[in-house]
C-alpha positions as CSV (number, residue, x, y, z in Angstrom):
1,X,-11.1,26.0,4.1
2,X,-14.7,27.3,4.1
3,X,-15.3,31.0,4.6
4,X,-17.0,30.5,8.0
5,X,-14.5,30.2,10.7
6,X,-11.6,31.3,8.5
7,X,-9.5,34.2,9.5
8,X,-7.0,36.1,7.4
9,X,-3.5,36.2,8.8
10,X,-0.3,37.7,7.5
11,X,2.6,35.4,6.5
12,X,4.5,36.1,9.7
13,X,1.5,35.3,11.9
14,X,-0.5,32.1,12.5
15,X,-4.2,32.0,13.5
16,X,-5.3,29.7,16.3
17,X,-8.4,28.9,18.2
18,X,-7.9,28.5,22.0
19,X,-10.4,26.5,24.0
20,X,-11.8,28.6,26.9
21,X,-12.3,26.8,30.2
22,X,-16.1,27.1,29.9
23,X,-16.1,25.2,26.6
24,X,-14.0,22.2,27.9
25,X,-17.0,20.2,29.2
26,X,-18.8,20.5,25.9
27,X,-15.7,19.3,24.0
28,X,-15.5,16.3,26.4
29,X,-19.0,15.1,25.4
30,X,-19.4,12.1,23.2
31,X,-20.7,13.0,19.8
32,X,-21.2,9.6,18.3
33,X,-21.7,6.0,19.5
34,X,-18.7,4.5,21.3
35,X,-17.7,0.9,20.8
36,X,-14.9,-1.2,22.2
37,X,-13.4,-4.6,21.7
38,X,-14.7,-6.9,19.0
39,X,-17.7,-4.6,18.3
40,X,-15.3,-1.7,17.6
41,X,-13.3,-3.9,15.3
42,X,-16.4,-5.0,13.4
43,X,-17.6,-1.5,12.9
44,X,-14.1,-0.3,11.8
45,X,-14.1,-3.0,9.1
46,X,-17.4,-1.7,7.8
47,X,-16.2,1.8,7.3
48,X,-15.8,3.2,3.8
49,X,-14.4,6.8,3.8
50,X,-13.2,7.9,7.2
51,X,-10.7,10.0,9.1
52,X,-9.1,9.1,12.4
53,X,-7.8,11.3,15.2
54,X,-5.5,9.6,17.7
55,X,-2.7,7.1,17.7
56,X,-4.4,4.1,19.2
57,X,-7.6,4.4,17.2
58,X,-5.6,4.9,13.9
59,X,-3.4,1.9,14.7
60,X,-6.5,-0.2,15.5
61,X,-8.1,0.7,12.2
62,X,-4.9,-0.2,10.3
63,X,-4.6,-3.4,12.3
64,X,-8.1,-4.6,11.1
65,X,-7.2,-3.7,7.5
66,X,-8.9,-0.3,7.2
67,X,-6.9,2.8,6.1
68,X,-8.3,6.2,7.0
69,X,-8.3,8.8,4.3
70,X,-6.6,11.2,6.7
71,X,-5.2,10.3,10.1
72,X,-4.0,12.7,12.8
73,X,-1.4,11.3,15.3
74,X,1.2,12.7,17.7
75,X,3.2,9.4,18.3
76,X,1.9,9.4,21.9
77,X,-0.9,7.9,23.8
78,X,-2.4,9.1,27.1
79,X,-0.4,12.3,26.5
80,X,3.1,10.8,27.1
81,X,3.4,7.1,26.4
82,X,5.3,6.8,23.1
83,X,3.8,5.1,20.0
84,X,6.0,3.5,17.4
85,X,5.8,5.6,14.2
86,X,6.1,2.5,12.0
87,X,2.6,1.7,13.0
88,X,1.5,4.4,10.5
89,X,4.0,3.7,7.7
90,X,1.3,2.8,5.2
91,X,-0.2,6.2,5.5
92,X,3.2,7.9,5.7
93,X,4.1,6.4,2.4
94,X,1.2,8.3,0.8
95,X,1.8,11.8,2.3
96,X,2.9,13.3,5.5
97,X,2.3,16.8,6.9
98,X,3.9,17.9,10.2
99,X,2.3,20.6,12.2
100,X,2.6,22.2,15.6
101,X,-0.6,22.3,17.6
102,X,-0.3,23.1,21.4
103,X,-2.7,21.5,23.9
104,X,-6.1,23.1,24.2
105,X,-5.6,24.8,20.8
106,X,-6.6,24.2,17.2
107,X,-4.2,25.9,14.9
108,X,-4.8,27.1,11.4
109,X,-1.9,24.9,10.3
110,X,-3.7,21.8,11.5
111,X,-7.0,22.8,9.9
112,X,-5.3,23.6,6.6
113,X,-3.3,20.3,6.7
114,X,-6.6,18.3,7.1
115,X,-8.3,20.2,4.2
116,X,-5.2,19.8,2.0
117,X,-4.9,16.1,2.6
118,X,-8.6,15.5,1.9
119,X,-8.2,17.3,-1.4
120,X,-4.9,15.5,-2.3
121,X,-6.2,12.0,-1.6
122,X,-5.2,11.4,1.9
123,X,-2.2,10.9,4.2
124,X,-0.9,11.3,7.7
125,X,-0.7,14.4,9.8
126,X,1.9,14.2,12.6
127,X,1.3,16.8,15.3
128,X,4.0,18.2,17.5
129,X,1.9,18.9,20.6
130,X,-1.7,17.6,20.9
131,X,-3.9,16.2,18.2
132,X,-7.3,15.9,20.0
133,X,-9.0,19.0,18.5
134,X,-8.1,17.7,15.0
135,X,-11.3,15.6,15.1
136,X,-13.2,18.9,14.7
137,X,-11.2,19.7,11.6
138,X,-11.8,16.2,10.2
139,X,-15.6,16.6,10.6
140,X,-15.3,20.0,8.8
141,X,-13.3,18.7,5.9
142,X,-14.5,15.2,5.2
143,X,-17.3,14.8,2.7
144,X,-20.9,14.0,3.9
145,X,-21.3,10.3,4.3
146,X,-17.8,9.8,5.8
147,X,-17.1,9.0,9.4
148,X,-14.7,10.4,11.9
149,X,-13.3,8.1,14.6
150,X,-11.4,9.1,17.7
151,X,-10.5,7.2,20.8
152,X,-12.0,7.8,24.2
153,X,-9.5,6.5,26.8
154,X,-11.0,3.7,28.9
155,X,-14.2,3.7,26.8
156,X,-13.4,2.8,23.2
157,X,-13.8,4.3,19.8
158,X,-16.3,7.1,19.0
159,X,-17.8,7.0,15.5
160,X,-19.1,10.4,14.3
161,X,-21.0,10.4,11.0
162,X,-20.2,13.4,8.8
163,X,-23.3,15.2,7.7
164,X,-24.6,18.7,7.7
165,X,-25.6,18.6,11.4
166,X,-22.2,17.4,12.6
167,X,-20.4,19.8,10.3
168,X,-22.5,22.7,11.7
169,X,-21.8,21.5,15.2
170,X,-18.0,21.3,14.7
171,X,-18.0,24.8,13.2
172,X,-20.1,26.1,16.1
173,X,-17.7,24.7,18.6
174,X,-14.7,26.3,16.8
175,X,-16.6,29.6,16.7
176,X,-16.9,29.5,20.5
177,X,-13.2,29.2,20.9
178,X,-11.0,32.3,21.4
179,X,-9.4,33.3,18.1
180,X,-5.8,34.7,18.4
181,X,-3.0,35.6,16.0
182,X,0.4,34.7,17.1
183,X,3.9,34.8,15.5
184,X,4.8,31.7,13.6
185,X,6.5,29.1,15.6
186,X,5.0,30.0,18.9
């Protein structure tokens, strides 16, 4: 993980970034164009290197024949409707990392898992909790020229190009979160 935004924690503690209420509206903003239906499918088919955050958008990419380098899912959609894990079996066969990431939080474990899978050639991250903020970690970790996709309920798929500007923006958002150290397993 890059030096900026990284904290040192002991082996019995985990670092996490908590979203303060004042930052929530900024995190809800759309950071890339949003497409739905046939147009989203067409744009998904055109992707080269990309990462996905969210069960439905990952399943949609796989359904049109595109496999993300790294996908982050929690086997739920709309916070509680279950998603069949076999939808992601092609990614799971490559590599799987399981991490705990509570709602409204970005854990060091999730950020590290994203970086590790990018370096190791890809795979699936299964989150116990909520995966939404994983999109920031994908923007941080993927190489320039890649794309990060994530679903916006009721709107479609957001396509965020990875470049110096979006990487800086993701890191700035993380820097505005409240950093805490907590015992492992919290």
